[in-house]
C-alpha positions, 0 to 999 in steps of 0.5 A, spaced: 217 703 690 215 698 685 211 691 686 212 685 682 205 681 682 204 674 680 198 672 676 197 664 675 204 663 676 206 664 669 204 671 668 207 677 672 206 685 672 210 690 674 206 696 677 209 702 680 204 708 682 206 711 689 208 705 692 201 702 691 199 696 686 193 698 681 190 694 676 194 693 669 190 697 664 189 692 658 187 692 651 184 687 646 188 688 639 184 685 633 188 683 628 187 682 620 180 680 621 178 684 614 180 679 609 177 678 602 180 671 603 182 671 595 189 669 596 193 663 597 192 658 603 185 662 604 181 655 604 185 652 611 185 659 614 177 660 613 176 653 616 180 655 622 177 662 622 170 659 622 172 655 628 175 661 632 170 666 630 165 665 636 171 666 641 173 672 637 166 675 637 166 674 645 172 677 646 170 683 642 163 683 646 166 683 653 172 687 652 168 694 653 164 692 659 170 689 662 174 696 661 178 693 656 180 698 650 179 695 643 183 697 637 183 694 630 189 693 626 188 691 619 193 690 613 192 694 607 193 689 602 198 693 598 192 699 597 195 705 600 188 709 600 185 703 604 182 705 611 176 702 615 171 703 610 174 701 604 177 695 607 171 693 611 167 693 604 172 689 600 172 684 605 165 683 605 165 683 598 170 677 598 169 670 598 167 669 606 162 675 608 160 670 613 167 670 617 167 678 616 160 680 618 160 678 626 167 681 627 167 688 623 170 694 627 164 698 630 165 706 628 167 708 635 173 703 636 180 705 634 182 702 627 189 702 625 192 700 618 198 696 617 203 694 611 207 689 614 206 683 619 207 686 626 201 691 628 207 695 631 211 696 625 211 703 622 204 704 625 201 709 631 199 703 635 204 704 640 203 711 641 196 710 642 197 705 647 202 709 651 197 715 651 192 710 654 196 707 659 196 700 656 201 695 659 198 689 657 195 686 650 190 681 649 191 679 641 186 676 637 185 675 630 190 671 624 194 668 623 197 665 629 204 663 626 205 670 622 202 676 624 200 674 631 207 671 632 211 677 630 206 682 633 207 678 640 214 679 639 214 686 638 210 687 644 214 683 648 220 687 646 216 694 648 215 691 655 208 690 654 205 683 657 202 679 652 195 674 653 194 670 647 187 666 647 188 659 644 181 659 641 181 666 639 187 666 634 186 662 627 192 659 623 194 656 616 198 651 618 196 647 625 203 645 626 206 651 625 201 655 629 202 650 635 210 651 635 208 659 635 204 658 641 209 655 644 214 660 642 210 666 645 209 662 651 216 660 652 220 666 649 216 672 650 212 670 657 206 670 654 200 667 657 196 662 653 189 663 655 184 657 654 178 661 653 175 668 652 173 668 659 180 666 661 183 672 657 178 677 659 180 675 667 188 676 665 186 682 662 183 685 668 187 681 674 192 685 678 
């Protein structure tokens, strides 16, 4: 028999293991943080990243000790030869290395390259998550009204629970980001966590 458990009244999980509930396996997905910031709209994005970076870094640091799988997913910026090392080097050589250094992907964490907005579109991410028994995703990174939003939608239609830490996502347009957060909360049943601590707590809740 499967059991539905209510988390904080606006987040529910479904667990079905021989009739008994178990903690939901969760993953932290770090999205598009390797960015040389040499594109249009880079200035407002860099300012937002600067504000969000401490929360992002806290999530990455706390995830392993909380038992959360961490996966970096990054745009290839149109370079089909790019991987972890090349994208990291390019970002560090870009306009804002101080925004890259604290959040560079460790060698022991999975790294997946994408070419479009969603972390799921034509990538190996879903296969990895299913193999690891992951049911809930904490999304951090950029851009709230673009890649975070589309990734949350693709996660939702694949029946993953979604957690968005409000202080750990960065935007270009503040008004669109606010609308995106509301859409994720209302239309995708996402939990909008108010802090990294709340996000980690949601990721480890029954």
